[in-house]
C-alpha positions, 0 to 999 in steps of 0.5 A: 499500499506504501508503495501504491501511495508513493507511485501516485505522490511521485505521478503528481510531482511529475505531473501536476495536473489539476493539484498544486505541487511546490517544491519547498527548500529542504531544511534538514539536508547535509552537505554532501561532504559531510555525508561522505564523511559520515557514510561508512562502510557499516552505515552502507551495509546497514541500509539493506542494499547487500540482502536486497541485492542477493535476494533479487539476483541469487548472487553469492554472498561472497562475491556480493561483498566483493562488489559492495566493497568496490562500489562503496569505493566510487565517488558517483556511487555515493553521490547517488547514495546522498541523493538518495538518503540524505538529500530528499526534495521536500514537496507540499501537495495542495488538493484545495481540501488539505495540504501535505507534506512529502519527500522524494529523492532526485530519481534523474539524478541518482540514475545519472551517478549510477550509470556513470558508476556501471560505466566506470567499474562495470559493478552489478550492484550500481546496475541492479540499484538503478533498474530497480529505480526505474522498474519501480518509478518509471515503468508502472504504465509502461516504459518511460523515457527515462526507462528506455534510456537507462534499462539497457545500460543496467541490465546489460551489466546485470545480464553480463552476470548471468543474473535473470533480472537482467536477461529479462529486462535487457530483452524487454528493451528490445521488444516494441514497448520500448520503441523499434523492436528487435524480436531477433536479439530480444528472443535470443536474449530470453531464451539464453536466460531461460537455459541460465535461470531454471535452477536458480534460487530467484524470484519466481517472477524473473523466471515466469516473466523470461518465459512469457517473453520468450514466447511473445518474442518467438511468436512476434519473430515469425509473425514479422519474417519477411517483412 
C-alpha cells in the first residue's frame, strides 16, 4: 500500500495536473562532504542494499561482498546514495481541501550517477539499484523515456553476470514497448535467460517473465519474418 501511495505522489510531482505541487526548500539536508565523511561501510551495509541485491539476483554472499566493497569506493555511487538517502527533495501537495508535505529523491540525478558508476567500474550492485529505481518508478504504465534511456544500460551489466533480472529487462528493452523492436535479439536473450535461470534461487516472477517474453518474442519474430 505504501508503494502505491508513493507512486501516486511521484506522479503528482512529475505531472502536477489539477493539484498544486510546490517544491519546498530543504531544511534538514546536509552537505555532501558531511554525508561522505559519516557514510561509513557499516552504515552503508545497514541500509539493506546488499541483502536486497542478493535476494533479487541470486548472487553468492561472497561475490556480493566483494562487489559491495568495490562500489563503496566509487565517488559517483556515493553521490547517488547521498541523493537517495540524505538529500531528498521536499514537496507540498495542495488538493484544495488538504495540504500534505512529502519527500522524494531526485531519481534522475541518482540514475545519472549510478550509470556513471556502471560505466566506470562495471559494478552489478549499482546496476541493480539503477534498474530497481527504473522498474519501480518509470514503468508503471509502460516504459517512460527515462526507462528507455537506462534499462538497457543497467540490465546488460546484470546479464553479463548471468543474473536473471538482467536477461528479463535486457530482452524487454528490444521489444516494441521500448520503441523500434528487435525481436531476434530479444528472443536470443530470453532463450539464453531461460537456460541460465531454470534452477536459480531467485524470485519466481523473473523466470516466469523470461518464459513469457520468450514465447511472445518468438511469436512476433515469426509474424514479422519477411517484412
